[in-house]
N, C-alpha and C positions, 0 to 999 in steps of 0.2 A: 449205296443209299446213305450210309453213314458219312461218306465224304461230302455228299451233297448237303446234308444237314449241317455239317461243320462249316462248310463254305458259306452257306446262307447265314448261319449264326455269326460267323466272323465278319461278314460284310455288314450285317445289321449293327453289330457292335461298333465296327469302324465308322459307319455312317452316323451312329448316335454320338460318338466321341468327336466327330469333326465339327469345328466351329461353324455356326450357321450365320446367315446374313443378319444384319442388324434389324431388329423388329421395328416396324413402322411406328413413329411417334416417340422414338427414343434417340438420344444422342449419347455416344460413348466417349469416354476419355479415361486417362490413367495418370497416376501420380504417386506421391508418397504421403502417408498420414503425418500430419503436423499437429502440434499442440502449442498453445500460448504459454510460453515458459516465463516463470517469475524467478528472478535471481534474488536470493535472500542474502543480505549483506549486513555487516556490522557498522554501526554509526560511531562507535568509539574504539579506541585501541585497547588491547589487553590480551590476557591469556584465557584460552577456552577452559573454563572450570567444569563445565558439564555439557555433554552433547547427547541428544536423543535422535540424531540423524541416522536413519537406516534407509538405504535405497530400496524403493518399492513400497515403503510404508505409507499408508493413507493417514492423513492428518486433517484435523478440523481447524477452523479459524480460531486463533487464540491459543492453540497448543504450543507449549514451550518446546523450542527446537534446540537452542543453544543458550548457555549462560556464560557470560564473560565474568572473570574474577572481579568482584567489586570491593575487595578488602580496603584498598587505598581510598576509593571514593567514599566508602562507608565511614572511614575515619575522618575524612575531610567534612563529611556531612555532619557527623557528631560534633566536631569542633565548630562548624558554622552555626549549628543550633545552639550551642553553649554561648557563643558570642552574641547571638540574637537575644538570648535570655538576659545577658548582661546589659545590653543597650535597652532592652525593654524595662528592666528595673530602673535604669537611669532615667528613662522617660517617665515612669510612674513617680519617681522622686521629684523630678522637675515639675510635674503637674501639681503635686502636693505643695511644694514650696511656692509655686505661683499662686495657688489658692490662698495660702497664708499671707503672702505679700499683698494680694488684692485686699484682704481684710485689713491689714495694717494701713494700707493707703487710704481706705475708706475711713478708718478711724482718724488718721492724721488730717484728712480733709475736713471731717466734722469738727476736730479741735481748732483748726484754722478759722473756720466760720464762726465758732463760738467765741474765740479770743478776739476776733475782729469786732464782733458785736459788743463785747465787754470793753475793748479799747476805745470804742466810740463814746462810751460813757465814763472814760477814765477809771474804770473798775480794775483793769489789769494793766501792767506796765508794757511799754513798747518793746522792751527786751523779751518779755515772755511771748509776745505775739511773734517776734522774729524767730524765736526758738521753735514755735509751732509750725511756722511757714517752712523753716529749714527741715524739720522732721517730715513734713509732707512731701517736699521735693526729694528728700532721700528715699522715701517710700516709693514714690513714682519711679525713681531711677532703678530701684530694686525690681520693680515690676517689669520695667523695660528689659533689664538684663536677664531676668528669668524667662521672659517671653522668647528672647533670642536663644537661650539655652534649651527651652522646650522645642523650638523649631529645629534646632540642630539634632536633638535627641530623636525627634520624629523622623528626620531625614535618615539618621543612622538605622533606625528600626526598619524603614522602608528598604534601605540598601541591604540590610541583613536578611529581610524576608526574600528579596530577589536572589541573594546568594544561596539561601537554603533551597529555594525553588529550582535554581539551576542545577544544584547538586542532586536534588531528588530526581530531577528529570534524567540526569546522567546515570544515576543508579538504576532507574527504571529501564534505561536503554541497554543495560547489561543483560536483560532478559529478552532474547530475540524469539518472537513467536510467529506462528504461521499467519500471514495476512488474510488467507482465505482457505477454504477446504480444497484439498488436492492430494497429490502423491509426490513423494520425494523421488526425483529422478536421478540427481547427482549429489553425492556427499563430497563437498570440496574443502572440508576442514577436519582436523583431528583433535582429540582431547589433549590439552597441554600446549597446543600450538598458539603462538603469539600472532594475533591478527591486527591489521591496520584498518582505519576507517575507510569504508567503501569496499573493502575486500569481500569477494563472494564466498559465502560459507556453504551454500547449497542452491540447487535448482529444483523447483517444483512446478507442477502443472496440474490443471483440472482435467483428468483423463475421461471424465464422463461426457465431455463436450470437446470433440476433436475437430480438426479441419482437414480437408483434402483439396489441394490446389491442382487443377488439371487444365489442359488447353484444348480448345475446340477450334475447328476451321472457321474462317470468317463467314462462310456460307451458312453455318448453323447458328451464328450469333443471334440473329433476329428471332429465332425460335425460343430462346431461353429467357425466362423471366425470373425475377427474384421470387423466392418462396416455392418454386415448383419442386416436386418431390424427386428424390433420387435414391438409388440403392448402391451400396458399396460392398465389394467382395475382395478379400485379401488372400494371398497365397497361403497364409497360415491357417485360414478358416475358409476353405473353398466351398464348403457344403452349406453355408448359410450367409446371409447378407446383413448388413447394418443399414438402417434407414438414415436418410440424410435429406438436406434441402439446400437449395441455392441461396447463398447469403450475399454474394458479391460478384459483380461482373466488371472486369477491368475495362476502362474506357480507352486505353491505349493498346494498339495491336503490337505484336511481336512477329519476327520472322523466324522461320525454321529452315536452315540455321539463320542466326540473326544477321550475319554479314552478307546475305544474299539480297541484292536490290535490283536484279535484272527484271524487266517488265514481264517476261514470260514465266517468271517463277514467283510472282507476287500472289499467286493463288494459294501459296503455302502460308499466308499470313494467318496467325492464330491469336485468340484472345484468351486471357486467363479467367477461369471460373473457380470460385471458392465455394466448397460445400461444407456445411456444418454437419458433422457426423455424430449420431447418437452412439454412445458406448456405455450403456448402463451396467454391463457385466465386467467392464474393464478389460476386455480381451484384446482390444486394439491398442497398439503402442506407437508412439512417434517413430517415424522412420520406416514403417512397414510399407512396402509397395502395394498398391491397391488399384483395382479397376472399378469404374463407376459408370452407371447408366442413368441419364437424366430423362424423366418422362415429361417432355414439354407439351405433349398433346393430351388434354384431359380425357379425350375419348379413347385413347389407347389403353390397352390392358397389359399388365406385366406378364411376360412369358414364364412358363413353368421352370425354365432353365436359362439363367443368364450366361450367355456365351460371348466371348470376345469375337467381334466381327472380323471377317477376312479383309 
């Protein structure tokens, strides 16, 4: 009797563990978890003076990741600001001098007009009138010269402002921050290392929203629409699933294997399907193998146990 019970129990367990046929309304596929990786690089050359990179560390947008030594740039910026102050003072001086020159020119002009009126009545000598006219011409020449000086000073201030702005921008680029929220996947630089422009310092990704690329037979392609739900199970977490949805369907077919083109083997043509996989707890990681079931039929119900079909 005991042997019979053991045999029945063993068979029941064996039957339970055997993979079942695919549930109607579902399409199965498998692949590897992927993430949209962002490579963090330096835009300027320099030595890494500070690094907060830790693989697996969650970061928020704007968090400081790496700081490049800005000693030389800060000195150049201070010098550029001092030069800008010098030309700004020269500009202010030129404006003041031009204002005085305009006043002198107006006075000289009034003198010329008055002496011309007096000369018409022979009240003032011709020589005195010529002196007034010469003084007016000299005052006008002074105004013209100072206007040129003022224009040059204004151009120098504009150039100095741009020079300061460029250096301020370069100093700002020594602080390399996270462009978005995510997780540091790869630390590719060390404290004290000299880096070049464009060199990768780290790789990060948003692990809360992953992707799974799988392939389905051509016969199942018409069933799958964008947005239909899916469930994903990984070997690391076989007892629970992650929710997903179809976000992309490739328009071009592929062959399995790709170099087979014989007419009788074209039934193995497959199409790539991309799923957006929810990962709110951060359990899934890029590179994990995963099985996926797409529920293309709205009337279908999810089975209690997702099994890889035979």
